[in-house]
N, C-alpha and C positions, 0 to 999 in steps of 0.2 A: 451671623450665627455666634461668632466668638464674643461679640458684645453682649448678646443675649445670655450666654452662659455666665459671663462675668457678672451680669446683673442678678442672675439667680443665686450665685455664690454670695454676693453682697447681701441680698435679702435674707439668706440663711444665717449669715453672721449676725445680722440685726436681730433675728428671732432668738438666737442663742444669747446675745448680750441682754436682751429684754428678760429672758428667763433667769439669767444670773442676777440681774437687778431685782427681780421679784423675789428670788430666793433670799438674797441678802436683806431685802426690806422686811420680809416676813420674819426672818431670824432676829432682826433688830426689834421688831414689834413684840415678839414673844419674850425677848430678854427684858424689855423695858416695861411692858404692860401685862404680859401673861394673859389669862382668860381663855375660855374654851374656843371662842371664835378664831383668835389668832393662832392657837395651837392647831386647829383644824386646817386653817389656811396654810400654815407652815408645812405640816406633814403632807398635805395634798400636793404642795409644790415639790417636796423632796421625792415623793413616791411617783411623780409623773414620769421620770426617766425610766424606771424599771417597767412601768405600765406601758409606756410607749415602745420599749424594746420588745415586750411580749406581743404587742399589737403588730409590730413589723415582722417578727418571726412567724406569727400565725398567718399573716397575709402571704408570706412566702410559701408556707406549707400548703395552703388551699389554692394558691394561684396556679393555673394551668396555662402553659405557653407552648405553642408548636408553630414552627415556621418551615416553609418548603418552597421550592422553586420548580418550574416545569421541567428543567433539565439541569443536572449537576455539571454538565459540560457546557461552558459558556465561551463566548468570544469577547475579547477585551473591548470594552466601551460599548458593547451592544446591550440594550435593555430587553429583559425577558420577564414574563409574569411571575409575581412573587406573592405568596400568601402567608398571613400570620393569624393564628387563632389564639385568642386570649379569653380566659374565663375564670369564674369563682366557683370552686367545687365545695365551698363551705356553707354553713347554715346562717352566717351573719355577714353583713356588708363589709367590704374592704375598699381601700382607696389609697391615694398617694403613690400610684404605680406609674413609672415611666421606663423608657428603654433607651439604651445607649448603642450607637453604632460606631465603628471605626471610620471616621469621616474621610481619612485619606485613602481608604480602600473601597468603601461601599457608598453608592449613591442610590437614593430612592426618588422615584418620580413624585410621590406624595410622601413627604417626610413626617411620618406619624410619631417619630421619636421626640418631636417638639411638644407633644401633648402629654397631659397627665390623665390617668384613667382611674375610675372607680366602678365597682360592680356590686349589684344587689346579690342576694343569695341565689346560687345556681345560674347567674346570668353570664353570658359569653358573647363575644363579638368576633367577626371575621374581617380582617383588613386585607384588601386587595390593592396592589400597586405594582410598579415595575422596578426591577433592580438592575443595576449595571456595576461592573467591577473595573477598577482603574488600572490594575496590574495583571500581567500574565503569571501563571503558576498555580499551584495548589495550595489553598489556605482556607481559613474560616471567614465567611462573609456574613452579610445580614446583620441582625441585632446581636450584639456581643455580650451585653450585661443587662440585668434588671435592677432598677433602683427603686427602693421603697422608702418613703418618709412617713413620719408620724403626723398627727392631725395639725399640730402647731409648727411643723417644719423645723423642729429643733434637732432631731436625729435623722440621719440619712445613711442607709446601708446598701451597698452594692453587692449583687449576687451574680455568679456566673450563669449564663444561659444553660438550661438543662440539656438541650439538644442542639449543639452547635451545627450550623449549616456549612458543611464542607463542600467546596466546589473546586473544579479545575478550570482555569481560564486560559484559553488558547491565545497566543500572541497575534498581533496583526502581521500580515506579510508585507514587509516594506523593503526598501533598498538600502538599509543602513549598512550592510556589509559589502555592497557592490564595489565601492571605490577601493576598499582594501583588497578584495579578490582580484579586481582588474589590475591593481598595482603589482600583485604577486605573479599573475599569469601573463603579464606583458612586459617585455623588455623595452629598452629605450627606442627601438625601431618600430615598436608596435606589433611585432610578430609574436605569435603564441609560443610560449616556452614549454618544451617537452621535458618530462621528468623521467630520468633514467631509473629503471627498476634494479633490484639486486640480482645476484647470480642465480637465484632459484627461478627467476622468471625469464626463461630462455625459449627460443624457437630454433628449429633446425635451420642452419644456414647453408651456404654453398661450398664452403671449404670441406675437404674430405680427409679422413685418415683411415687406416686399416681397422677392421673390426676386432675388438677385444672381447673375449667372453665376459658376459655381464652387461654389455652395452644393450640399451633398449632396442628392440627390433623395429620400433617405430622410426628410429633414426637411420636405419640401413638404407643406402642408396640402391634400391632394387633394380632400377634401370641399368645402372652400371654393373650390378651383379649379373643381370641377364646377358649383358654384352661381353663381360670379361670373365665371368664365373669367379670373381674375387669379391669378397665382402668388404665394403667400405661404409663408414658412417659419416653423416654430415656433422661438422663442428657447429656447436651452438653459437648463435649471434644474439647479442642483447637486443631486446625489443624496447621500443619506446612507448610510454603510456602517459595519459593525462590524469591517471588516478591520483587523487589527493586525499589525505586524511586530516580531519580536524579533530584535535584532542581537546576535550573540555577539562581544564584544570579547575576543580571546584574551590570555592572560597570556604574557609573553615567555619565562618559565621556569616553567611550571606544575608543581606537585607532584602526585603521584598522588592526594592527598587533595582538592586543588582540582579536578582533572579529574573525580573521582568526584562532587563536589557539583554541578559544572556539568551533567553528564549527567543526574543525578537531577532537578535543577531544570528543565531544558529539557523533559524527558519529562513531568514533573508539569504544566508549563504547557501543552504541546501536548495532553495528555490532558484537561485542563480544557476547552480550546477544542473538542475533539472531542465531549465530553459535551454541551456547550452548543450544539453545531451552529453554531459561529462559525468562520469561516476565520481561520487564523493562518499567517503566512509567517515562516519561519526563515531568516535570512541569516547566513552564516558564511564563513570563509576556509579553503579547502583547495586550495592551488596558485593559486587565483584566487578572486574573490568569487563565492560560490554561494548559491542560495536554494532553498527547498522549501516548497510549500504544503500545509498540513494542513487539510482541510475535512470529513473524515469519518473513520470508524474504519479504513477500508481504507487511506487515505493515511497515517493515524497508524501503522498496523502496518508499512507499508513504511519509514516514517521510523525507527521503533523498531528494526526488525530489520536495516536496511541503511544508512541515511544517517547514523546515529550514529557509524559507523566513520570517517566523513570527519573529524570533529573530536574523536573520542574515543580516538585512538591516540597513544601516546607517540612513535611514528615520525612523526607529522604535527605536529611542533613548528612554531610560527610562524616564517616566514622573515623576513629583513630587509624592512621596509616593509609587512608584511602588516597590522599593526595600523593603520597610517595609511590603507591602502587600504580596509579594512572600515569604519573610522570615516568616511572621506570618502563611501563609498557610503551609509552610514546617514544622513548629514546631507543627502544629495541626494534622499532620498525625499520624494515629495509627500505621502504618507499618514502617519498618526501612527506612531510607532515607540517601542519600548522597548529600551534598551541594557542588556545583561547583561554586567557586567565579571567575567571569570573570576578576575582577580587578587584582587578583594575579595568576590566572591560576592554582589554587589548588583545590583538592577534599578532603572534610572532612566528617566524619560520623556525623550525627545529634546528 
């Protein structure tokens, strides 16, 4: 494909060089010989550029392009039906029309962007093929630009597609995060590591003290009260939990490749926790600091199908101060947390 594009660019340069040679030759003939014929030839050559420009602009005005896909929610690497409708809404023929796609993002089963199209008045065609996307996240897929050339391939102008095809691509569920998670959750002896919660997460223990007005009645040792008629309350004991929080620290200017890895990693981590029946809290920034708890496959499915859009879209780029806000929220957590840095693709313990 790259070689073919280079060949097209080379041929276009040849056409431009030939045009310049013809223009220079006619100018020399007019200067040396004059005459009506040479003047007509010279001015026809000079006027060709503005005429070609008018032809290209007219073609763009009357050209109708519409693209659609069966579902705007796709799975990474999976092909789905894709349709493009192209037509001429004007009274005269048009041609020199081709389309451009982002090759590193979109793939077509039948690559119609390699062809050049022309249409008679009011003629239109429908192109049906399959589309697949190479990266997870929300972005513009399909054909990206329209390219129109003049009859002799001297001018070429590129136009943005009038109706961009915006899709959200779900990441593959892999084991990319499993080794990191296992390393964090297992000590050298292979035993599960319990995470201590803060003082606000307490349960009534076995140690007692006398009741003080204001103590919660739920902590009163009623059996002891029934026996001694004295009110005692249980002292709180810390409880242990395996609750973990993954905080997504966004990149200020993420590439589509970084966003793809982020989504795959987060999905891999949450899937691991769902399998192990361990609760995992995902904290991220989307307009404000948000969080979502995954504690079973139902909540994982909701996270996978819906919540990933919050931080998986190119339209949700980090706003000024968002990185500082999510970092501050992460360090204010009482429970243990892991920080996933989108910029470097690394997971670190808080």
